[in-house]
MIDREN-515470 format. One record per residue (C-alpha): x, y, z. Coordinates in pm, whole numbers, padded with zeros to 5 digits, always signed. Layout:
<pts>
XYZ
...
</pts>
This chain:
<pts>
-02671-01366-00628
-02563-01501-00966
-02214-01351-00934
-02166-01490-00583
-02297-01830-00694
-02062-01838-00997
-01759-01706-00804
-01764-01878-00463
-01398-01799-00385
-01434-01423-00437
-01534-01213-00139
-01864-01034-00178
-02112-00875+00059
-02378-01120-00057
-02415-01436+00145
-02521-01741-00050
-02556-02078+00113
-02732-02406+00029
-03060-02286+00184
-03071-01970-00025
-02979-02161-00340
-03257-02412-00269
-03507-02130-00207
-03416-01960-00533
-03424-02290-00722
-03773-02356-00582
-03883-02023-00730
-03744-02124-01070
-03454-01877-01049
-03243-01881-01369
-02876-01881-01269
-02752-01831-01626
-02940-01515-01731
-02659-01274-01644
-02403-01486-01825
-02615-01499-02142
-02674-01124-02131
-02303-01054-02090
-02205-01292-02369
-02455-01138-02609
-02333-00785-02532
-01960-00860-02542
-01759-00769-02846
-01460-00966-02965
-01109-00835-02907
-01081-00763-03280
-01403-00559-03270
-01263-00361-02978
-00943-00290-03171
-01159-00161-03457
-01350+00056-03207
-01021+00194-03072
-00899+00270-03426
-01219+00462-03496
-01187+00645-03166
-00827+00738-03246
-00925+00869-03591
-01182+01096-03427
-00984+01207-03118
-00617+01158-03210
-00550+00926-02914
-00689+00613-02745
-00729+00739-02387
-01103+00678-02393
-01305+00890-02152
-01583+00717-01965
-01815+01005-02054
-01753+00949-02426
-01781+00568-02444
-01836+00381-02117
-01813+00036-02276
-01486+00108-02460
-01344+00278-02149
-01426-00037-01949
-01252-00250-02213
-00938-00035-02185
-00938-00052-01804
-00996-00429-01808
-00713-00469-02060
-00473-00277-01833
-00579-00492-01537
-00532-00810-01742
-00175-00714-01825
-00085-00603-01473
-00264-00889-01295
-00317-01176-01541
-00401-01420-01262
-00699-01205-01160
-00838-01159-01510
-01050-01363-01747
-00904-01175-02044
-00615-01338-02231
-00352-01095-02356
-00127-01258-02613
+00187-01093-02752
-00010-01030-03072
-00289-00852-02883
-00040-00642-02687
+00136-00550-03013
-00193-00444-03175
-00269-00217-02879
+00087-00078-02874
+00055+00002-03245
-00241+00227-03159
-00043+00406-02888
-00231+00239-02604
-00108+00362-02264
-00073+00075-02020
-00010+00286-01711
-00272+00555-01714
-00269+00775-01404
-00504+01062-01322
-00263+01325-01458
-00241+01140-01791
-00620+01108-01811
-00667+01481-01755
-00396+01582-02001
-00447+01323-02274
-00488+01594-02534
-00137+01732-02474
+00141+01612-02697
+00390+01389-02518
+00746+01514-02505
+01029+01306-02648
+01294+01153-02426
+01543+01410-02555
+01307+01695-02461
+01271+01545-02114
+01651+01532-02075
+01658+01904-02162
+01383+01966-01903
+01587+01777-01642
+01898+01980-01729
+01701+02303-01680
+01559+02170-01354
+01911+02081-01234
+02037+02432-01321
+01760+02585-01114
+01759+02341-00819
+02109+02185-00820
+01971+01830-00848
+01724+01622-01051
+01512+01483-00766
+01197+01639-00908
+00921+01706-00659
+00564+01650-00772
+00460+01984-00620
+00716+02168-00836
+00657+02002-01175
+00391+01729-01206
+00472+01649-01566
+00848+01609-01515
+00786+01417-01192
+00561+01181-01390
+00836+01129-01647
+01086+01041-01371
+00836+00801-01215
+00773+00634-01555
+01146+00596-01623
+01205+00433-01283
+00908+00203-01335
+01028+00107-01684
+01372+00013-01554
+01227-00202-01274
+00938-00350-01480
+01040-00341-01848
+00785-00610-01940
+00496-00402-01801
+00600-00062-01931
+00563+00096-02274
+00843+00343-02194
+01163+00246-02372
+01459+00216-02139
+01796+00117-02281
+02164+00159-02191
+02194+00488-02382
+01899+00640-02198
+02024+00511-01864
+02365+00667-01933
+02201+01004-02021
+02012+01003-01693
+02312+00883-01491
+02518+01173-01635
+02265+01413-01480
+02285+01239-01142
+01942+01078-01175
+01835+00889-00860
+01696+00549-00966
+01551+00476-00625
+01178+00537-00600
+01098+00845-00405
</pts>
């Protein structure tokens, strides 16, 4: 009821009209309780960065599992949403905040494969070029199918995404890398 009352333009399954509001007001309903509880429980962005640093020291990465720290996992997911859809978020992501997360190795585009394999060491771009060369030798092309090599397919997807959305991607894409991929016959169209 509080959420629907405070966010009248968002679609919810709860119906709240003037009659219901009046009925709840007559009962002495406190519309601000949820907001106060959330505010008291929320940590500052700087506190969350400190939490992520501590997590990284313990685990070697910042892909926080929900089972390990639900609150920090929610922060990470909300941060990704804020960057991808700033108009739908209450979180403000400044360049400074983005830089502090990037410095920790924060992954902005976390898919299910990345979540499951967060403990594996990421390959360098040069190693991925070698993988693509080997793939091309075996298959005669570099249109990697997900069913054949999920990891290499993910790399190709990330590279395409980075070229189309450089401001949203943490994958570096420059003229040298583009030339390396073009030399292999890389298809830049999304598959």
